[in-house]
N, C-alpha and C positions, 0 to 999 in steps of 0.2 A: 658343444664344445665352445660355440661362441659366446655362452652365458660364463664358461670358466675363465676365457680371455679376457673379458669384461671386468670380471671380479679381481683377476690378477691386476691387471691395469689399475683399479682403483686402491688396491693395496699398495702398488707399487708409488701411486700417486701420493697417498696418504703418508708413506713412510718418511719422505723427504720434508713433509710440513713441519712447521715450527710447533711444538706442544703447546696447548692453550692451558693445561693444568699449571698452578704453583707449587713449589714445593712447600709443604704445609709449615714445618717449624722454622725455616729460614725466613721465608716470606709469609706474612699474614695480609689477608686481605680485610679492608675495614668493613665494619657492619653497617647495614643501612639506617638510617635514621628512626625509621618506624620498626626496627627489629625489636623484638620482646624477649628477653632474657630473663635471668633469675630475678625475683622480687628483691628489693632493697628499700630501706627506709630512708625518709628525707630529712634534711638538718635544716632547722629555723635559723639562718644568720643574723636575723633581727634582734632575736630573744636569746640566740645562743643555748638552745636546747632542741631536742629532737621533735618533729611535729607529732609523733605517735603520741596519744594518751590511753594507750592500751585499753581501748573500749571494746576490744574483744570482737567487733562486727565482721572482720574480715575473717577472724578464727572460726566463727560459728558458719560463714557462707561457703567456707573452703571446702570444694567436693572430696578432697582427699586426707582432710585433717592433717596437714603437714605443719602447721605453726602451733606454737604456744607462746602464752605473754602472761606476764603480770605487772601489775601499776603500783605505784607508790606518790604519796603526796608530795606536790611540786613546792619546793623551797622558795623558788621565784614568785609564785603566786602570793605567798604570805608577805615577800617584799614588794608586791606590787609591781613587778618587772614584767610578768607574764599573765596573760589571760587564762591560761589553762590549771585548773585546779589540781589534776591529777597527769602524771607524766610516766612513760613506760619504766619501767625496772629491770625486767628480762623479757627478752624477746627470741625465740628461737624457729628457724624454719630448716626442717630435713627437705633437702634438694633433692634426694633422690626420690621423695613421694611427690614433689611439686610437678605438676603437669603444665604448668607455665599457660594457664588458662587467662590469667588478668582480672580475674572474679574480684579479688581482694583489692585490687587498684580501683574497681568500679564502684565497690561498696563502701571505700573510706569516706567518711565525711570531713578528715583533716587534712587532706595531700599528703598524708603520712607514708604512702607505700606507693612503689614506682616499678614498673618492669623494666630493669636497668639492660645494660649491654653486656652484661658478664655471662659468658658461655662457657667459659674453659676452666671447670672447676672442678674436675674429676681427681679422685684418691683412689688408692689400694684398698683402704679399710671399708668395710659395710656400712659403718656409721660415720664415716669419715665426713660426709657431706653435712652435717649439722653445722649451721651458721649463726653464731649468737649474736647478739646486740650490737657489739662491737665492730663485727666484720660486716653486719647490715649496715651499719650507719657510714663506713668506710667505702661500701660499695654505692651507697647513695650518694655522698659527698661527690665520688668520683664521676659518677653519672651527672649531678647537677651542674658540676664544673664543665666536663664534655660537651653537654647539649645546650648549656647557658638555661636551665631548667626554671622556670617561673611556675609558682603554684597556681594551679587552674583559679582557685578563689580570688586571687589578685588579678589574674587575666580578666576575669568576669567584672571584676571593679574598675579595670582600667577601660573595657569596653564600654562599660554603662555609662561612664562619663563622656566618653566621646559619641556616643550615640544620642544623646538627648537633644532634641529639638532647639533652635536658638529662641529665645526668650523674646517675645514680641509684646512691646508695651500697646495698650489700648489706643494711644494718639499715632502709632505707627500702623494699625489697623485702619484708620480714617484716609491715609495716604495712600492706599493699596488700592 
């Protein structure tokens, strides 16, 4: 009997509390900075081309084989405006098969693919979640802008310059 009264008291107490849930379509919660959404391709704003060279490393290492890509010769390389000989021509990811593991990001040698913050991409069709090169680049550009993303290779260059010890001349050593 006492347990029933305690249970009724807890129920009445919680009935008058303000709800902690948000109404989803009207109010969306921001995603955390470390959230891993769907993969996206990044854009090199210095050269005005994608970082991706379609080397197929991410495709070979993907456990679900949800990606396909092809490459073409880079016109900007022939004009000596880019250091990439080949560039991505077609790239497609089947988001229904992607398990968001991030292996593609880890194995990419060109900082060309990131795990974006995109997560609301459901559609009614079975194969409607196939995302092509243009959409992947758009997702990547949004991610780069929202997070102020800098390629990890550029971060390494910046940190290696600041990590170098100061140069000490032989005459300075005598005075120490």
